[in-house]
C-alpha positions as CSV (number, residue, x, y, z in Angstrom):
1,E,34.8,4.4,-2.2
2,N,37.4,2.5,-0.3
3,K,38.5,2.2,3.4
4,F,40.0,5.8,3.4
5,V,37.6,7.9,1.3
6,R,34.2,8.2,-0.2
7,V,33.4,10.4,-3.2
8,I,29.8,11.5,-3.9
9,E,28.5,13.3,-7.0
10,T,25.3,15.3,-6.3
11,K,23.1,17.1,-8.8
12,L,20.6,19.6,-7.3
13,P,17.9,20.6,-9.7
14,V,16.3,24.0,-9.2
15,G,13.8,23.8,-6.4
16,S,15.1,20.5,-5.1
17,H,15.3,19.6,-1.4
18,E,17.8,17.2,0.3
19,P,16.3,16.1,3.6
20,R,18.3,16.2,6.8
21,H,21.4,14.1,6.5
22,Y,25.0,13.6,7.9
23,H,28.4,14.2,6.4
24,P,31.7,13.4,8.0
25,H,34.6,15.9,7.5
26,G,35.6,16.5,3.9
27,V,35.8,18.8,1.0
28,T,33.1,19.9,-1.5
29,V,34.0,20.9,-5.0
30,Y,31.4,23.1,-6.8
31,L,31.1,22.4,-10.5
32,S,28.3,25.0,-11.2
33,D,27.1,28.4,-9.9
34,F,24.0,28.0,-7.8
35,E,22.3,29.3,-4.7
36,V,21.3,27.2,-1.7
37,R,19.5,27.5,1.6
38,I,21.3,25.4,4.2
39,T,19.9,24.5,7.6
40,E,22.4,23.0,9.9
41,D,21.3,21.4,13.2
42,G,21.2,24.1,15.9
43,K,21.6,27.0,13.5
44,A,19.3,29.4,11.6
45,P,18.9,28.7,7.9
46,A,21.5,30.5,5.7
47,T,21.4,31.3,2.0
48,R,24.7,30.8,0.2
49,Q,26.1,31.4,-3.3
50,R,28.2,28.5,-4.7
51,K,30.7,29.3,-7.4
52,A,31.9,26.9,-10.1
53,G,35.6,26.0,-9.6
54,S,35.6,26.7,-5.8
55,A,35.9,24.2,-3.0
56,A,35.1,24.3,0.7
57,W,36.3,22.2,3.7
58,S,33.7,21.3,6.3
59,E,33.8,19.6,9.7
60,P,31.2,16.9,10.3
61,V,27.7,18.3,9.8
62,V,24.0,17.4,10.0
63,H,22.0,19.6,7.6
64,E,19.4,19.9,4.9
65,V,19.8,21.7,1.6
66,N,17.4,23.5,-0.7
67,N,18.3,24.8,-4.1
68,V,16.6,28.2,-4.0
69,G,18.3,29.7,-7.1
70,K,17.6,29.7,-10.8
71,T,20.3,27.2,-11.8
72,A,21.0,23.6,-11.0
73,G,23.8,22.7,-8.6
74,H,26.5,20.1,-9.4
75,V,29.1,19.1,-6.8
76,F,31.6,16.4,-5.8
77,R,32.0,15.7,-2.1
78,V,35.1,13.9,-0.9
79,E,34.6,12.5,2.6
80,L,37.4,11.1,4.7
81,K,36.8,8.1,6.8
């Protein structure tokens, strides 16, 4: 972490739950294949497949995440300040 960027490594065991939290805009890089249910503020829950080697940009978000699949998740999140 520095004054420009913060990098977060997250591991999501099968069945894990990340409580409601905030992320500023940034990119997430997926290091494993896994399935999550994401609940963003103001939206219905959505189940998504994440694929190893892919990446996704996101605008600022408040959400909670549940690993609902059969494999652990592993990601790096790069957040811009």
